[in-house]
DODO-812898 format. One record per atom (N, C-alpha, C, O, CB): atom name; x, y, z. Coordinates in Angstrom, 3 decimals. Glycine has a CB too. Layout:
// residues N
@atom CA; c1 X; c2 Y; c3 Z
...
//
This chain:
// residues 104
@atom N; c1 -0.155; c2 9.861; c3 -8.601
@atom CA; c1 0.942; c2 9.819; c3 -9.547
@atom C; c1 2.052; c2 8.931; c3 -9.020
@atom O; c1 2.239; c2 8.784; c3 -7.813
@atom CB; c1 1.468; c2 11.222; c3 -9.828
@atom N; c1 2.771; c2 8.353; c3 -9.940
@atom CA; c1 3.897; c2 7.502; c3 -9.594
@atom C; c1 5.085; c2 8.369; c3 -9.215
@atom O; c1 5.387; c2 9.347; c3 -9.900
@atom CB; c1 4.257; c2 6.559; c3 -10.759
@atom N; c1 5.752; c2 8.021; c3 -8.141
@atom CA; c1 6.969; c2 8.712; c3 -7.727
@atom C; c1 8.140; c2 7.866; c3 -8.190
@atom O; c1 8.229; c2 6.682; c3 -7.864
@atom CB; c1 7.009; c2 8.953; c3 -6.170
@atom N; c1 9.038; c2 8.479; c3 -8.951
@atom CA; c1 10.209; c2 7.760; c3 -9.445
@atom C; c1 11.473; c2 8.502; c3 -9.059
@atom O; c1 11.443; c2 9.690; c3 -8.740
@atom CB; c1 10.139; c2 7.578; c3 -10.968
@atom N; c1 12.575; c2 7.786; c3 -9.093
@atom CA; c1 13.874; c2 8.360; c3 -8.775
@atom C; c1 14.805; c2 8.142; c3 -9.949
@atom O; c1 14.761; c2 7.095; c3 -10.595
@atom CB; c1 14.460; c2 7.743; c3 -7.481
@atom N; c1 15.650; c2 9.124; c3 -10.230
@atom CA; c1 16.615; c2 9.014; c3 -11.322
@atom C; c1 17.996; c2 8.768; c3 -10.733
@atom O; c1 18.164; c2 8.729; c3 -9.514
@atom CB; c1 16.611; c2 10.295; c3 -12.213
@atom N; c1 18.979; c2 8.604; c3 -11.604
@atom CA; c1 20.358; c2 8.400; c3 -11.163
@atom C; c1 20.846; c2 9.566; c3 -10.296
@atom O; c1 21.644; c2 9.367; c3 -9.380
@atom CB; c1 21.280; c2 8.223; c3 -12.376
@atom N; c1 20.370; c2 10.776; c3 -10.584
@atom CA; c1 20.764; c2 11.956; c3 -9.809
@atom C; c1 20.368; c2 11.795; c3 -8.343
@atom O; c1 21.103; c2 12.216; c3 -7.450
@atom CB; c1 20.121; c2 13.230; c3 -10.398
@atom N; c1 19.203; c2 11.185; c3 -8.095
@atom CA; c1 18.721; c2 10.999; c3 -6.726
@atom C; c1 19.581; c2 10.010; c3 -5.940
@atom O; c1 19.585; c2 10.034; c3 -4.710
@atom CB; c1 17.280; c2 10.522; c3 -6.743
@atom N; c1 20.296; c2 9.155; c3 -6.633
@atom CA; c1 21.122; c2 8.142; c3 -5.969
@atom C; c1 22.557; c2 8.588; c3 -5.749
@atom O; c1 23.396; c2 7.794; c3 -5.324
@atom CB; c1 21.119; c2 6.877; c3 -6.772
@atom N; c1 22.845; c2 9.847; c3 -6.032
@atom CA; c1 24.202; c2 10.345; c3 -5.864
@atom C; c1 24.645; c2 10.176; c3 -4.410
@atom O; c1 23.985; c2 10.661; c3 -3.491
@atom CB; c1 24.295; c2 11.826; c3 -6.292
@atom N; c1 25.761; c2 9.488; c3 -4.214
@atom CA; c1 26.307; c2 9.265; c3 -2.876
@atom C; c1 25.696; c2 8.094; c3 -2.137
@atom O; c1 26.054; c2 7.855; c3 -0.984
@atom CB; c1 26.129; c2 10.484; c3 -2.064
@atom N; c1 24.794; c2 7.357; c3 -2.751
@atom CA; c1 24.141; c2 6.216; c3 -2.110
@atom C; c1 24.782; c2 4.927; c3 -2.626
@atom O; c1 24.919; c2 4.735; c3 -3.835
@atom CB; c1 22.599; c2 6.221; c3 -2.382
@atom N; c1 25.169; c2 4.055; c3 -1.710
@atom CA; c1 25.716; c2 2.763; c3 -2.106
@atom C; c1 24.567; c2 1.795; c3 -2.327
@atom O; c1 23.733; c2 1.594; c3 -1.445
@atom CB; c1 26.706; c2 2.217; c3 -1.038
@atom N; c1 24.530; c2 1.201; c3 -3.504
@atom CA; c1 23.462; c2 0.264; c3 -3.842
@atom C; c1 23.951; c2 -1.159; c3 -3.683
@atom O; c1 25.144; c2 -1.391; c3 -3.878
@atom CB; c1 22.958; c2 0.498; c3 -5.271
@atom N; c1 23.123; c2 -2.122; c3 -3.346
@atom CA; c1 21.732; c2 -1.925; c3 -2.912
@atom C; c1 21.689; c2 -1.328; c3 -1.508
@atom O; c1 22.663; c2 -1.420; c3 -0.761
@atom CB; c1 20.956; c2 -3.263; c3 -2.947
@atom N; c1 20.583; c2 -0.731; c3 -1.155
@atom CA; c1 20.455; c2 -0.111; c3 0.170
@atom C; c1 19.066; c2 -0.364; c3 0.728
@atom O; c1 18.134; c2 -0.683; c3 -0.011
@atom CB; c1 20.738; c2 1.409; c3 0.102
@atom N; c1 18.939; c2 -0.217; c3 2.033
@atom CA; c1 17.643; c2 -0.320; c3 2.702
@atom C; c1 17.442; c2 0.867; c3 3.636
@atom O; c1 16.797; c2 0.759; c3 4.679
@atom CB; c1 17.534; c2 -1.648; c3 3.486
@atom N; c1 18.015; c2 2.010; c3 3.231
@atom CA; c1 17.921; c2 3.221; c3 4.038
@atom C; c1 16.499; c2 3.757; c3 4.039
@atom O; c1 15.756; c2 3.554; c3 3.078
@atom CB; c1 18.887; c2 4.287; c3 3.521
@atom N; c1 16.113; c2 4.442; c3 5.115
@atom CA; c1 14.798; c2 5.089; c3 5.122
@atom C; c1 14.788; c2 6.253; c3 4.139
@atom O; c1 15.839; c2 6.768; c3 3.758
@atom CB; c1 14.430; c2 5.580; c3 6.547
@atom N; c1 13.598; c2 6.656; c3 3.739
@atom CA; c1 13.433; c2 7.800; c3 2.835
@atom C; c1 13.332; c2 9.067; c3 3.680
@atom O; c1 12.604; c2 9.108; c3 4.672
@atom CB; c1 12.162; c2 7.630; c3 1.917
@atom N; c1 14.071; c2 10.096; c3 3.277
@atom CA; c1 14.032; c2 11.389; c3 3.964
@atom C; c1 13.632; c2 12.433; c3 2.934
@atom O; c1 14.236; c2 12.521; c3 1.865
@atom CB; c1 15.421; c2 11.742; c3 4.632
@atom N; c1 12.605; c2 13.230; c3 3.256
@atom CA; c1 12.070; c2 14.202; c3 2.307
@atom C; c1 11.952; c2 15.579; c3 2.942
@atom O; c1 12.174; c2 15.755; c3 4.140
@atom CB; c1 10.708; c2 13.747; c3 1.786
@atom N; c1 11.598; c2 16.547; c3 2.110
@atom CA; c1 11.266; c2 17.897; c3 2.555
@atom C; c1 9.796; c2 18.130; c3 2.238
@atom O; c1 9.350; c2 17.852; c3 1.125
@atom CB; c1 12.182; c2 18.980; c3 1.869
@atom N; c1 9.039; c2 18.640; c3 3.209
@atom CA; c1 7.614; c2 18.914; c3 3.034
@atom C; c1 7.294; c2 20.315; c3 3.520
@atom O; c1 8.033; c2 20.896; c3 4.314
@atom CB; c1 6.757; c2 17.876; c3 3.784
@atom N; c1 6.191; c2 20.846; c3 3.038
@atom CA; c1 5.684; c2 22.123; c3 3.507
@atom C; c1 4.608; c2 21.827; c3 4.550
@atom O; c1 3.559; c2 21.271; c3 4.223
@atom CB; c1 5.121; c2 22.995; c3 2.321
@atom N; c1 4.867; c2 22.197; c3 5.801
@atom CA; c1 3.928; c2 21.951; c3 6.894
@atom C; c1 3.473; c2 23.302; c3 7.426
@atom O; c1 4.270; c2 24.080; c3 7.949
@atom CB; c1 4.577; c2 21.079; c3 8.031
@atom N; c1 2.164; c2 23.569; c3 7.282
@atom CA; c1 1.605; c2 24.861; c3 7.715
@atom C; c1 2.429; c2 26.026; c3 7.162
@atom O; c1 2.759; c2 26.964; c3 7.888
@atom CB; c1 1.552; c2 24.937; c3 9.260
@atom N; c1 2.759; c2 25.955; c3 5.865
@atom CA; c1 3.509; c2 26.984; c3 5.145
@atom C; c1 4.946; c2 27.139; c3 5.641
@atom O; c1 5.579; c2 28.158; c3 5.366
@atom CB; c1 2.796; c2 28.304; c3 5.260
@atom N; c1 5.464; c2 26.166; c3 6.353
@atom CA; c1 6.837; c2 26.175; c3 6.859
@atom C; c1 7.566; c2 24.996; c3 6.222
@atom O; c1 7.098; c2 23.862; c3 6.322
@atom CB; c1 6.879; c2 26.094; c3 8.437
@atom N; c1 8.691; c2 25.239; c3 5.577
@atom CA; c1 9.438; c2 24.167; c3 4.934
@atom C; c1 10.190; c2 23.366; c3 5.990
@atom O; c1 11.051; c2 23.892; c3 6.696
@atom CB; c1 10.415; c2 24.733; c3 3.877
@atom N; c1 9.845; c2 22.080; c3 6.083
@atom CA; c1 10.523; c2 21.182; c3 7.020
@atom C; c1 11.414; c2 20.243; c3 6.224
@atom O; c1 10.970; c2 19.582; c3 5.286
@atom CB; c1 9.496; c2 20.379; c3 7.888
@atom N; c1 12.670; c2 20.200; c3 6.616
@atom CA; c1 13.637; c2 19.351; c3 5.931
@atom C; c1 13.968; c2 18.151; c3 6.814
@atom O; c1 13.724; c2 18.158; c3 8.021
@atom CB; c1 14.922; c2 20.146; c3 5.577
@atom N; c1 14.518; c2 17.142; c3 6.195
@atom CA; c1 14.952; c2 15.923; c3 6.884
@atom C; c1 13.800; c2 15.213; c3 7.580
@atom O; c1 13.934; c2 14.786; c3 8.727
@atom CB; c1 16.031; c2 16.254; c3 7.896
@atom N; c1 12.674; c2 15.085; c3 6.895
@atom CA; c1 11.539; c2 14.337; c3 7.429
@atom C; c1 11.754; c2 12.864; c3 7.113
@atom O; c1 11.931; c2 12.488; c3 5.954
@atom CB; c1 10.182; c2 14.851; c3 6.837
@atom N; c1 11.738; c2 12.050; c3 8.132
@atom CA; c1 11.942; c2 10.616; c3 7.970
@atom C; c1 10.618; c2 9.937; c3 7.657
@atom O; c1 9.650; c2 10.076; c3 8.405
@atom CB; c1 12.575; c2 10.007; c3 9.234
@atom N; c1 10.576; c2 9.209; c3 6.560
@atom CA; c1 9.406; c2 8.408; c3 6.194
@atom C; c1 9.699; c2 6.989; c3 6.640
@atom O; c1 10.579; c2 6.331; c3 6.085
@atom CB; c1 9.094; c2 8.479; c3 4.641
@atom N; c1 8.979; c2 6.520; c3 7.625
@atom CA; c1 9.164; c2 5.165; c3 8.145
@atom C; c1 7.857; c2 4.422; c3 7.961
@atom O; c1 6.909; c2 4.613; c3 8.723
@atom CB; c1 9.605; c2 5.174; c3 9.652
@atom N; c1 7.810; c2 3.574; c3 6.947
@atom CA; c1 6.563; c2 2.874; c3 6.646
@atom C; c1 6.181; c2 1.866; c3 7.722
@atom O; c1 5.067; c2 1.342; c3 7.705
@atom CB; c1 6.676; c2 2.173; c3 5.317
@atom N; c1 7.078; c2 1.587; c3 8.650
@atom CA; c1 6.767; c2 0.653; c3 9.731
@atom C; c1 6.201; c2 1.332; c3 10.959
@atom O; c1 5.828; c2 0.655; c3 11.916
@atom CB; c1 7.992; c2 -0.110; c3 10.113
@atom N; c1 6.128; c2 2.652; c3 10.957
@atom CA; c1 5.638; c2 3.387; c3 12.117
@atom C; c1 4.123; c2 3.510; c3 12.071
@atom O; c1 3.526; c2 3.610; c3 10.999
@atom CB; c1 6.283; c2 4.776; c3 12.189
@atom N; c1 3.516; c2 3.502; c3 13.242
@atom CA; c1 2.059; c2 3.641; c3 13.310
@atom C; c1 1.629; c2 5.037; c3 13.751
@atom O; c1 0.444; c2 5.278; c3 13.983
@atom CB; c1 1.482; c2 2.607; c3 14.261
@atom N; c1 2.594; c2 5.964; c3 13.869
@atom CA; c1 2.268; c2 7.313; c3 14.325
@atom C; c1 3.062; c2 8.339; c3 13.525
@atom O; c1 4.183; c2 8.076; c3 13.088
@atom CB; c1 2.556; c2 7.464; c3 15.836
@atom N; c1 2.461; c2 9.512; c3 13.341
@atom CA; c1 3.149; c2 10.644; c3 12.718
@atom C; c1 3.638; c2 11.535; c3 13.852
@atom O; c1 2.841; c2 12.111; c3 14.592
@atom CB; c1 2.204; c2 11.438; c3 11.717
@atom N; c1 4.953; c2 11.642; c3 13.978
@atom CA; c1 5.582; c2 12.322; c3 15.117
@atom C; c1 6.094; c2 13.692; c3 14.705
@atom O; c1 6.694; c2 13.847; c3 13.641
@atom CB; c1 6.735; c2 11.477; c3 15.687
@atom N; c1 5.855; c2 14.684; c3 15.553
@atom CA; c1 6.417; c2 16.021; c3 15.400
@atom C; c1 7.095; c2 16.353; c3 16.721
@atom O; c1 6.443; c2 16.431; c3 17.762
@atom CB; c1 5.310; c2 17.095; c3 15.020
@atom N; c1 8.400; c2 16.545; c3 16.671
@atom CA; c1 9.118; c2 16.847; c3 17.909
@atom C; c1 8.828; c2 18.270; c3 18.373
@atom O; c1 8.573; c2 19.160; c3 17.562
@atom CB; c1 10.628; c2 16.653; c3 17.716
@atom N; c1 8.871; c2 18.468; c3 19.673
@atom CA; c1 8.516; c2 19.751; c3 20.297
@atom C; c1 9.308; c2 20.909; c3 19.700
@atom O; c1 8.763; c2 21.993; c3 19.491
@atom CB; c1 8.755; c2 19.690; c3 21.805
@atom N; c1 10.577; c2 20.685; c3 19.429
@atom CA; c1 11.415; c2 21.743; c3 18.865
@atom C; c1 10.848; c2 22.222; c3 17.519
@atom O; c1 10.779; c2 23.426; c3 17.273
@atom CB; c1 12.871; c2 21.241; c3 18.689
@atom N; c1 10.447; c2 21.298; c3 16.658
@atom CA; c1 9.857; c2 21.656; c3 15.361
@atom C; c1 8.490; c2 22.307; c3 15.561
@atom O; c1 8.155; c2 23.273; c3 14.875
@atom CB; c1 9.726; c2 20.405; c3 14.455
@atom N; c1 7.707; c2 21.783; c3 16.492
@atom CA; c1 6.393; c2 22.368; c3 16.802
@atom C; c1 6.553; c2 23.825; c3 17.245
@atom O; c1 5.797; c2 24.693; c3 16.809
@atom CB; c1 5.673; c2 21.544; c3 17.907
@atom N; c1 7.524; c2 24.090; c3 18.102
@atom CA; c1 7.761; c2 25.459; c3 18.583
@atom C; c1 8.123; c2 26.394; c3 17.433
@atom O; c1 7.724; c2 27.558; c3 17.438
@atom CB; c1 8.878; c2 25.470; c3 19.638
@atom N; c1 8.873; c2 25.899; c3 16.448
@atom CA; c1 9.264; c2 26.742; c3 15.320
@atom C; c1 8.076; c2 27.096; c3 14.429
@atom O; c1 8.121; c2 28.088; c3 13.701
@atom CB; c1 10.333; c2 26.046; c3 14.496
@atom N; c1 7.015; c2 26.294; c3 14.482
@atom CA; c1 5.802; c2 26.620; c3 13.725
@atom C; c1 5.035; c2 27.786; c3 14.363
@atom O; c1 4.155; c2 28.373; c3 13.733
@atom CB; c1 4.892; c2 25.386; c3 13.629
@atom N; c1 5.372; c2 28.114; c3 15.612
@atom CA; c1 4.743; c2 29.214; c3 16.355
@atom C; c1 3.243; c2 29.041; c3 16.522
@atom O; c1 2.470; c2 29.997; c3 16.473
@atom CB; c1 5.014; c2 30.521; c3 15.662
@atom N; c1 2.862; c2 27.790; c3 16.721
@atom CA; c1 1.465; c2 27.481; c3 17.010
@atom C; c1 1.326; c2 27.463; c3 18.531
@atom O; c1 2.124; c2 26.811; c3 19.205
@atom CB; c1 1.017; c2 26.100; c3 16.363
@atom N; c1 0.338; c2 28.157; c3 19.087
@atom CA; c1 0.176; c2 28.157; c3 20.544
@atom C; c1 -0.042; c2 26.733; c3 21.079
@atom O; c1 -0.770; c2 25.936; c3 20.487
@atom CB; c1 -1.008; c2 29.063; c3 20.949
@atom N; c1 0.599; c2 26.440; c3 22.196
@atom CA; c1 0.498; c2 25.104; c3 22.795
@atom C; c1 -0.931; c2 24.754; c3 23.178
@atom O; c1 -1.269; c2 23.575; c3 23.280
@atom CB; c1 1.390; c2 25.010; c3 24.022
@atom N; c1 -1.781; c2 25.761; c3 23.391
@atom CA; c1 -3.168; c2 25.452; c3 23.753
@atom C; c1 -3.962; c2 24.886; c3 22.570
@atom O; c1 -5.114; c2 24.482; c3 22.729
@atom CB; c1 -3.858; c2 26.705; c3 24.284
@atom N; c1 -3.343; c2 24.860; c3 21.383
@atom CA; c1 -3.971; c2 24.247; c3 20.212
@atom C; c1 -3.823; c2 22.721; c3 20.218
@atom O; c1 -4.492; c2 22.025; c3 19.454
@atom CB; c1 -3.365; c2 24.822; c3 18.932
@atom N; c1 -2.946; c2 22.209; c3 21.081
@atom CA; c1 -2.750; c2 20.759; c3 21.180
@atom C; c1 -3.960; c2 20.106; c3 21.839
@atom O; c1 -4.506; c2 20.613; c3 22.819
@atom CB; c1 -1.466; c2 20.434; c3 21.977
@atom N; c1 -4.366; c2 18.962; c3 21.274
@atom CA; c1 -5.452; c2 18.175; c3 21.867
@atom C; c1 -4.837; c2 17.143; c3 22.792
@atom O; c1 -3.798; c2 16.568; c3 22.471
@atom CB; c1 -6.331; c2 17.488; c3 20.768
@atom N; c1 -5.457; c2 16.899; c3 23.930
@atom CA; c1 -4.903; c2 15.914; c3 24.871
@atom C; c1 -4.824; c2 14.515; c3 24.250
@atom O; c1 -5.691; c2 14.113; c3 23.475
@atom CB; c1 -5.755; c2 15.866; c3 26.148
@atom N; c1 -3.777; c2 13.795; c3 24.604
@atom CA; c1 -3.588; c2 12.402; c3 24.183
@atom C; c1 -3.372; c2 11.581; c3 25.445
@atom O; c1 -2.458; c2 11.859; c3 26.221
@atom CB; c1 -2.371; c2 12.247; c3 23.178
@atom N; c1 -4.206; c2 10.576; c3 25.650
@atom CA; c1 -4.119; c2 9.771; c3 26.864
@atom C; c1 -3.233; c2 8.544; c3 26.706
@atom O; c1 -2.719; c2 8.016; c3 27.692
@atom CB; c1 -5.490; c2 9.342; c3 27.286
@atom N; c1 -3.053; c2 8.087; c3 25.469
@atom CA; c1 -2.313; c2 6.848; c3 25.234
@atom C; c1 -0.829; c2 7.137; c3 25.041
@atom O; c1 -0.464; c2 7.918; c3 24.163
@atom CB; c1 -2.873; c2 6.109; c3 24.008
@atom N; c1 0.033; c2 6.517; c3 25.851
@atom CA; c1 1.474; c2 6.714; c3 25.671
@atom C; c1 1.991; c2 5.916; c3 24.481
@atom O; c1 1.343; c2 4.977; c3 24.019
@atom CB; c1 2.232; c2 6.313; c3 26.943
@atom N; c1 3.159; c2 6.298; c3 23.995
@atom CA; c1 3.844; c2 5.541; c3 22.952
@atom C; c1 4.889; c2 4.652; c3 23.617
@atom O; c1 5.467; c2 5.009; c3 24.643
@atom CB; c1 4.502; c2 6.493; c3 21.894
@atom N; c1 5.118; c2 3.497; c3 23.020
@atom CA; c1 6.142; c2 2.590; c3 23.534
@atom C; c1 7.210; c2 2.456; c3 22.465
@atom O; c1 6.916; c2 2.085; c3 21.329
@atom CB; c1 5.541; c2 1.190; c3 23.918
@atom N; c1 8.468; c2 2.763; c3 22.833
@atom CA; c1 9.581; c2 2.711; c3 21.895
@atom C; c1 10.095; c2 1.302; c3 21.689
@atom O; c1 9.611; c2 0.354; c3 22.307
@atom CB; c1 10.700; c2 3.591; c3 22.372
@atom N; c1 11.087; c2 1.173; c3 20.808
@atom CA; c1 11.659; c2 -0.131; c3 20.490
@atom C; c1 12.265; c2 -0.815; c3 21.715
@atom O; c1 12.206; c2 -2.038; c3 21.838
@atom CB; c1 12.713; c2 0.018; c3 19.416
@atom N; c1 12.840; c2 -0.035; c3 22.606
@atom CA; c1 13.480; c2 -0.597; c3 23.790
@atom C; c1 12.489; c2 -0.766; c3 24.946
@atom O; c1 12.889; c2 -1.128; c3 26.052
@atom CB; c1 14.641; c2 0.290; c3 24.224
@atom N; c1 11.211; c2 -0.509; c3 24.700
@atom CA; c1 10.196; c2 -0.674; c3 25.726
@atom C; c1 9.946; c2 0.570; c3 26.560
@atom O; c1 9.118; c2 0.542; c3 27.471
@atom CB; c1 10.579; c2 -1.783; c3 26.618
@atom N; c1 10.647; c2 1.669; c3 26.266
@atom CA; c1 10.452; c2 2.895; c3 27.041
@atom C; c1 9.102; c2 3.523; c3 26.697
@atom O; c1 8.642; c2 3.450; c3 25.557
@atom CB; c1 11.600; c2 3.901; c3 26.775
@atom N; c1 8.485; c2 4.132; c3 27.687
@atom CA; c1 7.181; c2 4.765; c3 27.510
@atom C; c1 7.360; c2 6.270; c3 27.345
@atom O; c1 8.071; c2 6.905; c3 28.123
@atom CB; c1 6.249; c2 4.455; c3 28.710
@atom N; c1 6.717; c2 6.834; c3 26.335
@atom CA; c1 6.790; c2 8.270; c3 26.065
@atom C; c1 5.369; c2 8.813; c3 26.061
@atom O; c1 4.497; c2 8.283; c3 25.373
@atom CB; c1 7.517; c2 8.567; c3 24.701
@atom N; c1 5.139; c2 9.863; c3 26.825
@atom CA; c1 3.819; c2 10.491; c3 26.882
@atom C; c1 3.811; c2 11.723; c3 25.969
@atom O; c1 4.518; c2 12.692; c3 26.244
@atom CB; c1 3.450; c2 10.884; c3 28.353
@atom N; c1 3.025; c2 11.701; c3 24.892
@atom CA; c1 2.950; c2 12.867; c3 23.994
@atom C; c1 2.444; c2 14.100; c3 24.730
@atom O; c1 1.667; c2 13.994; c3 25.679
@atom CB; c1 2.037; c2 12.566; c3 22.795
@atom N; c1 2.892; c2 15.269; c3 24.282
@atom CA; c1 2.395; c2 16.528; c3 24.831
@atom C; c1 0.978; c2 16.790; c3 24.337
@atom O; c1 0.226; c2 17.542; c3 24.958
@atom CB; c1 3.325; c2 17.698; c3 24.445
@atom N; c1 0.619; c2 16.171; c3 23.226
@atom CA; c1 -0.709; c2 16.323; c3 22.642
@atom C; c1 -0.659; c2 15.990; c3 21.168
@atom O; c1 0.374; c2 15.578; c3 20.640
@atom CB; c1 -1.244; c2 17.747; c3 22.853
@atom N; c1 -1.798; c2 16.174; c3 20.508
@atom CA; c1 -1.860; c2 15.950; c3 19.061
@atom C; c1 -2.377; c2 17.215; c3 18.390
@atom O; c1 -3.028; c2 18.052; c3 19.015
@atom CB; c1 -2.771; c2 14.727; c3 18.715
@atom N; c1 -2.070; c2 17.332; c3 17.100
@atom CA; c1 -2.516; c2 18.498; c3 16.347
@atom C; c1 -2.677; c2 18.118; c3 14.879
@atom O; c1 -1.886; c2 17.345; c3 14.339
@atom CB; c1 -1.518; c2 19.677; c3 16.504
@atom N; c1 -3.699; c2 18.663; c3 14.244
@atom CA; c1 -3.912; c2 18.483; c3 12.809
@atom C; c1 -3.221; c2 19.614; c3 12.071
@atom O; c1 -3.438; c2 20.787; c3 12.374
@atom CB; c1 -5.430; c2 18.438; c3 12.460
@atom N; c1 -2.383; c2 19.257; c3 11.096
@atom CA; c1 -1.653; c2 20.256; c3 10.325
@atom C; c1 -1.786; c2 19.975; c3 8.835
@atom O; c1 -1.905; c2 18.826; c3 8.412
@atom CB; c1 -0.174; c2 20.281; c3 10.735
@atom N; c1 -1.763; c2 21.042; c3 8.052
@atom CA; c1 -1.784; c2 20.930; c3 6.601
@atom C; c1 -0.376; c2 20.609; c3 6.107
@atom O; c1 0.589; c2 21.271; c3 6.490
@atom CB; c1 -2.319; c2 22.238; c3 5.948
@atom N; c1 -0.262; c2 19.584; c3 5.250
@atom CA; c1 1.032; c2 19.163; c3 4.715
@atom C; c1 0.942; c2 19.149; c3 3.187
@atom O; c1 0.021; c2 18.566; c3 2.616
@atom CB; c1 1.444; c2 17.751; c3 5.268
@atom N; c1 1.909; c2 19.799; c3 2.535
@atom CA; c1 1.972; c2 19.823; c3 1.076
@atom C; c1 3.229; c2 19.081; c3 0.640
@atom O; c1 4.329; c2 19.364; c3 1.115
@atom CB; c1 1.966; c2 21.291; c3 0.528
@atom N; c1 3.049; c2 18.119; c3 -0.276
@atom CA; c1 4.170; c2 17.372; c3 -0.845
@atom C; c1 4.244; c2 17.655; c3 -2.330
@atom O; c1 3.222; c2 17.696; c3 -3.015
@atom CB; c1 4.026; c2 15.849; c3 -0.582
@atom N; c1 5.456; c2 17.851; c3 -2.828
@atom CA; c1 5.653; c2 18.081; c3 -4.254
@atom C; c1 5.648; c2 19.553; c3 -4.591
@atom O; c1 5.506; c2 20.413; c3 -3.721
@atom CB; c1 4.589; c2 17.373; c3 -5.052
@atom N; c1 5.807; c2 19.825; c3 -5.881
@atom CA; c1 5.776; c2 21.190; c3 -6.384
@atom C; c1 4.764; c2 21.261; c3 -7.523
@atom O; c1 4.526; c2 20.277; c3 -8.223
@atom CB; c1 7.189; c2 21.651; c3 -6.858
@atom N; c1 4.177; c2 22.437; c3 -7.694
@atom CA; c1 3.169; c2 22.613; c3 -8.744
@atom C; c1 3.795; c2 22.299; c3 -10.096
@atom O; c1 4.950; c2 22.659; c3 -10.322
@atom CB; c1 2.589; c2 24.059; c3 -8.729
@atom N; c1 3.098; c2 21.661; c3 -10.976
@atom CA; c1 1.706; c2 21.247; c3 -10.909
@atom C; c1 1.509; c2 19.869; c3 -10.284
@atom O; c1 0.375; c2 19.400; c3 -10.180
@atom CB; c1 1.118; c2 21.259; c3 -12.278
@atom N; c1 2.585; c2 19.215; c3 -9.869
@atom CA; c1 2.490; c2 17.857; c3 -9.304
@atom C; c1 2.649; c2 17.918; c3 -7.796
@atom O; c1 3.724; c2 17.631; c3 -7.268
@atom CB; c1 3.562; c2 16.917; c3 -9.922
@atom N; c1 1.592; c2 18.286; c3 -7.110
@atom CA; c1 1.653; c2 18.339; c3 -5.657
@atom C; c1 0.326; c2 17.909; c3 -5.075
@atom O; c1 -0.702; c2 17.880; c3 -5.752
@atom CB; c1 2.024; c2 19.746; c3 -5.173
@atom N; c1 0.381; c2 17.575; c3 -3.794
@atom CA; c1 -0.833; c2 17.193; c3 -3.094
@atom C; c1 -0.807; c2 17.826; c3 -1.711
@atom O; c1 0.258; c2 18.043; c3 -1.131
@atom CB; c1 -0.970; c2 15.645; c3 -3.001
@atom N; c1 -1.982; c2 18.117; c3 -1.197
@atom CA; c1 -2.116; c2 18.701; c3 0.140
@atom C; c1 -3.031; c2 17.799; c3 0.944
@atom O; c1 -4.116; c2 17.431; c3 0.494
@atom CB; c1 -2.673; c2 20.169; c3 0.082
@atom N; c1 -2.578; c2 17.446; c3 2.149
@atom CA; c1 -3.374; c2 16.595; c3 3.028
@atom C; c1 -3.345; c2 17.172; c3 4.438
@atom O; c1 -2.447; c2 17.931; c3 4.802
@atom CB; c1 -2.847; c2 15.132; c3 3.018
@atom N; c1 -4.329; c2 16.800; c3 5.203
@atom CA; c1 -4.381; c2 17.154; c3 6.624
@atom C; c1 -3.882; c2 15.929; c3 7.380
@atom O; c1 -4.390; c2 14.825; c3 7.184
@atom CB; c1 -5.851; c2 17.582; c3 7.090
@atom N; c1 -2.884; c2 16.125; c3 8.246
@atom CA; c1 -2.313; c2 15.017; c3 9.006
@atom C; c1 -2.406; c2 15.309; c3 10.495
@atom O; c1 -2.303; c2 16.458; c3 10.925
@atom CB; c1 -0.849; c2 14.766; c3 8.595
@atom N; c1 -2.602; c2 14.252; c3 11.273
@atom CA; c1 -2.602; c2 14.383; c3 12.727
@atom C; c1 -1.248; c2 13.950; c3 13.249
@atom O; c1 -0.833; c2 12.808; c3 13.049
@atom CB; c1 -3.741; c2 13.546; c3 13.375
@atom N; c1 -0.563; c2 14.858; c3 13.916
@atom CA; c1 0.771; c2 14.607; c3 14.477
@atom C; c1 0.678; c2 14.480; c3 15.992
@atom O; c1 -0.094; c2 15.186; c3 16.641
@atom CB; c1 1.759; c2 15.741; c3 14.088
@atom N; c1 1.473; c2 13.575; c3 16.541
@atom CA; c1 1.690; c2 13.514; c3 17.982
@atom C; c1 2.905; c2 14.356; c3 18.274
@atom O; c1 3.956; c2 14.149; c3 17.667
@atom CB; c1 1.873; c2 12.042; c3 18.493
@atom N; c1 2.792; c2 15.301; c3 19.187
@atom CA; c1 3.905; c2 16.181; c3 19.544
@atom C; c1 4.619; c2 15.583; c3 20.745
@atom O; c1 4.021; c2 15.338; c3 21.792
@atom CB; c1 3.412; c2 17.634; c3 19.851
@atom N; c1 5.934; c2 15.352; c3 20.561
@atom CA; c1 6.767; c2 14.754; c3 21.621
@atom C; c1 7.833; c2 15.708; c3 22.051
@atom O; c1 8.631; c2 15.386; c3 22.932
@atom CB; c1 7.402; c2 13.449; c3 21.157
//
């Protein structure tokens, strides 16, 4: 389905803009707010603090051997990866997908 925005969605936004999109999603039945959608990123990141709030045991993380390199060249070693169910939208217009997140 096509995703569109109305004038209500632009309240408080100065046009034209090139801001990233921030959404709310249901991740493993937990509502996560302020999710940054960055179409230029090659990884789906879940910060440790958010992972801990999901109350998933850390032993569920799969090992990740490849580090991430940030914009400034810094190297970050993920704690692991995990597949999580993500729901976007509200019924009847919603979709559910399984996503692999790197936990940092």
